[in-house]
N, C-alpha and C positions, 0 to 999 in steps of 0.2 A: 407618521409609522403605529401600526398597531403594535401589541404587545399579547403574547400567549394568554395573560390574565382576562384578554377581553374575546377569547374563545369561549365557547361553551363545553370544557373539557370537563372528564370527572375528574374531582378529589385527587387521587391518587395519582395520575397522570399530571394534572396540576403540581402537584406537590414533588414529583421526581426531575420535573424540568426546574423547578425553582430550586433542586438540592443542584442541579447539573450547572444553574448559571444560564438557563435558556431564559430570556425576556425578551427580546422583542424576535420576531421571526423573518423567514428569508422573503422575498417575494413572492417564490413558488408557495410557501408554508401559509404564506397570507392568505394566497387567494386559493389554494387546494383545501387545506383544514374545514374552514367553517363550513364550505360548499358540501364537502361529501359527509360531514356528520349529520348535517341537516339534510340533504338528499342524495340517500348514495345512490351511484349511478354509472353507467360505463363511461370514461373520461381518457382522454389524451393530453397528455400532461406535457408539451413542450420545454424543454430547461435544459441548458447545459448542462454537461459531468459538473460538478463541486456546488450547486446551489441549494443543498439540503433536502432534497426530493425525497431522502428517506426516511427522515421526521414528516414529509407532507405527506407522503402515504402510511407512515406508521403508525400515527396518532389515530388516524380516521380507521384504520384495521383493528386498534386495540378498542374502538367503542364499539364495533360492530360484530365482538367475537362474544359468544355467548362463555364466560368460564365454569359454568356447571357440566359443559359437554366435554368429552375429552376427546372427538374427533377433530379430523383434520376442516378447519374451517378456512385458511385464508394459506395460499401458497403464494410465495415471492420466488420468482425465476429471475436470476442475474448471471453475469456470462463468465466471470470469473470467480476462483475461491476466495480471493482476497475481498474481492468486494460483497460475496455470500458471510465470509464473517467480519465483515465492518457493517453490516447491516443487522446482523446476527448480535453483535456487543450492542448496537446504538438502540435497538428494541429492547434489549434486556434492560439495557438502562432508564427507558423510559415508563417499561412496564412493571417496574419496581413498585409494588405495593400491591398488585393486581396477584391474581392468582393463574393468569396465563402462562401456559407452555410454552413455548418458542425453542426449535430445533432445526442448527443446521447441517443441511446435506451436502456432501460435496467430494469429489475425488481426493484420493489422499490420506482418507480416515479410513480406518475398517470399516465394511458395508456389516459386517453383523452388528457392530455396536450401533450401526444407526438405525438399522432392524429393531435391536433391543428397545432402543432411545423410544421409538415410534408408536412400536408395542404399548409402552407404559403409560401413553398417550401425552397428544403434543396439537393446540390448537393452529397454531402457526408453523409452517416448514419455509425455511427459505432454503435455495438449494442453484445446482449447477444445472441446465438440462439436461448434459450426458448423465449423470448421478441421478438423475431424476426419473430419468426412462428405466435407467437398471432397473429400479425399486418398482416402477411401475409394471415391468415385464415380469419380475420376480413377486407380482401380488404381494409386496410387504409395504406399500401404500396405497390407500384407500381416497380417492377423491368423489366419495358419492356426497360429501355431505358439505362439499367445497361453497363457501359462499363468494369468494373473492381470489380472483385471478392477479397478481400483481406482476407486468413483464417490465424490469426496470432495467435500463440500457438496451430497449428492443432494436433499435437499431444497430449497435454494436453486435448483437448474437444474430442477426440477418447477415449482416456482411462478415460473421465466423464461420458462418455454413451449420447455423443452428435451427435452417426453419423445420425439415424434418421433428425435430426432438420437442419444438414449439406444439407442430401441428399433435405430435405424439400425448401430449399432456392436454391439449386442447380437447380430443379424441378422448379423454379418459374423464375430465371434466364434466357435470354435468350441465345438462341447456341452459338452464335457469341460474345462472351465475353471473356477476359482475367482473367486468377484465379494466381493469387499472394498467393502462400504459403510459411509459413516462419513457420521450427520448429526444435528442437534443435535433435532431433532423426529421423531414419527412420525406424519404424516399419512396418508390412505388412500392417494395418490401412492406413499410408501414400501412402504407395504403390500400393495400391487397388484405394486411391482414384485420384493419378495421372492416373494410366493407364486408371481409369472409365470416366473419366473430361477432362483431360489437355491435349492438342497438342504439338508437338515440342517443349516440356520442356528446359530450359535453367538452369542447376543446378548450385548454386552458395553457396561458402562455408566458412567459417569464424570461427577461433580457437583462433586467440586473446585474450588475458583478460587482465586489467588495473591492473596495483599491489596496494598493500597496502602500507601505511606507517609502518616500524615497532616500531615508536614513540606513535602510536595511540594506547592507551588502548584501547579494545573493549568489550561492557559489554551488556546486555540485562536484560529487568527487566519484569517481568511476572506481568502484571496489568489493571482490569477491564476498558476498553472503558470510563465508565462514572467518573472514578475515576481519570485520565491521569491528567487532569489542574493541579487538587493536589498535584500529585506525581511531575508533572513539577517543581510547587514550591518548594516542598522541596529538588528537584539537585539542585537550583538555592541558594536558602537558604543555602544551606549546604555548597555552595564553594561562599566563601566572593568574591572573584575575575573573578567570573564566565563572563565570555564574549564569547558568543557562537551566534551558530543558529541553531533554533529549524527548522524540515525539516516537512510539510502536504503535504497531496496526493493532496490537493485541495484548490484553491483560497477562496472559503468561509469557509472551516477550517481556514484557514491561519488568516484571519479577527478575527474571534471568537476567536481561542486563544490569537491573539494580546489584542485584546480587553480587554479580561480577564485576563489575566497580567497587563495592564496599570491600571485597574480597583484594583488589589493585592497590587500596587505603587511599579512596578519594569518600567525601563525605558526602553519602548519598541516599535519597529514600525515593519511592513512586508514589503514584498516584492512578487510581483505575477506578471502573465500575461498580467492583466487587464491596468496595471499602462502605463502612458505613458512614451517614454522614457528620457526624461526630470525629470522628478521625480522618476526614478530609480536611475537615477545619483543622483540626490539629497540626497534618501537615502542611497544609498553604501557610499557617502562622509560621512554622517554625522555617520555611521556607522563606517568608519575607522578613523573619527576624536574621535571616542568614546563620540558623543554627547548620545547615549543611546548605552545599553553594548548588548542586545538581539534582533535578528533579527528575525523573525518567516516569512520561504520564503518555496516555492513550489519550483522545482528542477531548476527553472530558474535562482536560485542563486547557482546550484551546479557547474555549471561551470565559470559563471559570476563575481565572488566575488574573489578576492587576497587580504587575508588579513594573516599576517604571524604569529600573536600572540594570536588565539582565543582558547580559553582553550576547550570549549566543542563542541559538535555535537549531539542533541539530537534529535532522530527521532521517531515522535510523533505514526506514525506505520511503519513498516516493508514496503518497497518501492515493488513494486510486479516486478519491472525491478533490476536485483544485481548488474548492471553497475551503476545506479544511488546511491546505497548503496555505491560504491567504489568512486564514485565523493562527494558524500555528506561527507562520512567521512573524504574524504583527504583536508577539509576546514582547519583541524586542524593537529596539531602534524606538522608543517614546522619548518622550519631554525632552524632544532634541538631540538627544544623545544615539552615538551611531550602532548598531548592533550589527551581526554577522549570521546570517542563515546557512546552513549547509543541508544539502539532499546527497546521500547513499543511493547510488545505483550500481546494477551490476553492468556486464560490457555488453550484455545483449539487451541494456534495456535504454539505450542512448536515446532512442527515438519519442522513448517517453518525455525525455526534457523538452524535445521539439513540442509536444502535445501541451505540456505543461507552458510552456512560453507565450502560447498562441493563447490559451486559455484565459493565463491569467495576467494577459499584454503586459508579458514582463521578460528580462533577459537576466539569464545564467552563467556566470562564467566557470568554464571548468578548474580546480585546486587540485593539486596533486595532496596525498598524505604526509604530513611533517615530516621530516628526515631526523634521525636521530639526531643529527648535529645543531637543527633547528631546536631540540626538545634540550639539549643540554643549554646552549646557551641560554635557552629563556628560563631555566630552572638556576641557572649561576647565581641570580638574585637570592633566591630562597636561601640557597647553601651559605652565602655571604652571611646572611641574618641570622640564621644559626650558628654559625662560629661565631659569630660578634657577640648572639646574648649568653652564648657559655661560658666565654670568659671575662665575666662580668666581675670586677675586682669584690666588689663589697657584698659577695654574694656569699651565706653561711656554708661552711664544707660540712655534710654529714659523716657520721663513720664508713659510710659507704664510699664518699667520696677521700676521706684520708684511706683506706685498706688499695684505694686502686694509686693514687700515688704512690705509692710504699712498693707498688708494682711498678708503676710506669719508670721508676726510681732505675729499674736495672736494667732499662732498654736505653738503646742508643737512640740521638735524635732524628736518625735516618728511618730506624726500624718503628717508633714512634710515628713519623709521618706517612710511610706506609701503612700502618695499621690506619690512621684516620682516612686515609683516603679510601680504603675499603671499605670501612665504616658508612662514610659520606655516601659511597656509591649504593652500598645495599641498601640505605634509606630514603635516597633519592631517588633512585635509576633503576631500582630492583625488578620493575617487573615490565622494561621496556627493553632495558641492553639487548636482551638475546632475540625480540623481535625482530623478524626478519620481513619487513614492508616493501622493500625496494620494488618487488615485481609485482607485489599486489594490485596495481592499478591497471593490468591487463595481461589474462594470462590465453595465450593460443593451442589450441590442438588442433589435432588433423580430426577431431570429432565432427559429422554435419552439425551445420546450422542454418537456420532457415531463414531467410529474404523473404518480405511481403512486397507484393507490386500493389500497388491499387487498379489494376484494369482487372478484366476477368473476361467471363463468356459474354455479358451483357455489352462488352467494349468489342465483341469481333475478335477475341483470342482464343487459342486452343494450345493445349500442349505442345504441338509443333511447330505453333510457332514462336511459341516462347523459348522452347530450346536452339531454335535458329536462333533468334536474336540473342541468345547467352554464347553461344558457339564465337559469332564473329564478334559481337561487343565487349565480352570478357575473356577473352580468349581460352577458351574451356575445352575441354575435349569430352565426349560422352560419359565415359568413365567417371568424369568430375562431379556429376549431378545426379544423386541420389536417388533425389523425387522434385516430379513438378506436379502441382494439384493446381488444378485451376478452377474457381468456381463463380459466381456470378460477376462480383464486382472485385472479387481479389485473387491474387497467384501467390500461393505458396513454393516456394525454391528452396530444396537441399543444397548445399555446396560447403567444400571442407570448411572449418574454421578460418584454417591460415589462408583462405584465399578471399574471406568474408570483405575483408576493409578494401581488397583493389577489386574485387566485384562492385560495393559499394560505388567507388568512386567511377567505375567505368559508364555503371549504369545511370549514374547522377550527370554525368558529362555526355551520355547518348541516351536521351530518352527512347523508351519504347513506343510512347504514343504520343499524341500531341496533348499540351498543358501540363507537361512533366508531371504523372500521376507519382502519388508520395512512392516512399521506399525506406522501410526500415527493417531492423533485427527483430525477430520473434522469440522470447525468452521463451524454452524447452522446460518444463516440469512433467516429469509422469508419473503419474498415478500405479502402485504396482497391486494395489490391494484390490480394488473391486472391479477391473474390466473395463470402466472407463478412463478416458484419457482428455484432464484438461488442462489448459496453457496460461501460467497465471499473465503472461503479457499479450496472451491473445488467443487463438484458434485452439479448436480439437480437434484431434484425428478424427474423421467418421471409421463409425464401426458400423459392421451389419450385424443383422438381429441375431446371431449367433453369436456375439463376442470378439468375434474375430477381429484384427485388424485388416482393412482393407488392403489386397494385394493388386497391382498395378505393372503390367508389363509396358517395354515401349521399343519401340524400332529404332536404328539410326535411321534418321534420313537428312537427305542432302539439302544443307544451308538455304535457305531462301535470302538471307542475307548476304551480301557480296561485299568484299572486302575492294574498297577504290585502286 
């Protein structure tokens, strides 16, 4: 196994990797980094999600960019805003010490702010296809000086219906530019992209995956995002010996979670890429010495911390890269000790657990949020210890104690007992006693929610055929189906959320096609600020050139599927 020090890296980048604790590259990094640094050319890198692709293409990009020029020289396109932010933060961490400016561009962020940031000068832009095309149409982003176009998760982007947006980006890019294509599969759309837009393509493949320790018990907990802080507190409170790391996707969220934990009385600190190396070292030392028992961190800590007796790892959300999940939970369950790893996800993200299990070749069990009764029972030991220590007979009484004794003598034993109960409740249960989390694990409404079927036009299906299947299989009426959208290899169906589980079960039992194509729920997150619509869990709603949403009408048709 090679080390990063074996590569011909710029001193500033090598120093950043050292500070981040990155010593040994993953397989795809080992194959791609030295190749692209020595021979910049078009490549198609085949690697599963979560194999460290960001660093694989990020380091060669940083070597290719000219910091003296303020023009956009590299463009990285990724399918979701979460992945965009993750790529952005990783590159910011690795580029520390250079003067290279990197800007994220995605739906959900005010477009005027993005325009201002781009105008100030950025050598590398990371963005989602929809928002990038908005900027290209507005002419607020110029690609005339582009050297490299990186298409990350290219197969997923094509599956999500982004071919038109990718074509738009390629149309605006100069002909003399490199394309670095990263995908897990080689589907017809990928081959067409390579044949149409790439030259002298080098193919690099990686298959090795990191392994998981059998000592780690893995769970997932379904909880709405707004309730995750309260759920985190419940898990900590129900484990009196809790000593663990809470992983967050972004630095901002890391600070927010840490601050909320401290406000609840927990001993916590945070670790992320914006901190100086001296401060990081100080925090890691404090965590190892157990000056505090909770560390809230970004993936900077996944490789950089070596603590043998951590009890828990909590993923505040599912990491976009499955390799990060493996490294995260690898912080616990060491030296023969058992550990617990928990992943939080929204009700609409259940399908992502199946992806994670397949990619990591593991199995996660569902776990409920600990009940208030569980927390009370778990904290009784601490209450008992507190009372036991307070009644020590040899403890010298201060003037305050003597004054309190005088006051206490004026109350009855029952009154004193009642006051003690209130004081103990306030000390040990203040922040959890009023939190109602019983219904957090699943909140149902009649708001339409989308199901994705992995069949589409390429499989011979159209909207009428899909609707007929839904009428018969799921016992739905035409008015129950607010939208059916069929693209090349996928179909998106909108049904009331109150019918979602019933439909999923019926469709699983009676498949629409041979081979039992995959079915999952799509998480829907709407961007109200910039005219584009990107979805954290998957797709983007197609927009026409004027920016208006596509309107689609349909006629009721007689079912082609008949009940027997």
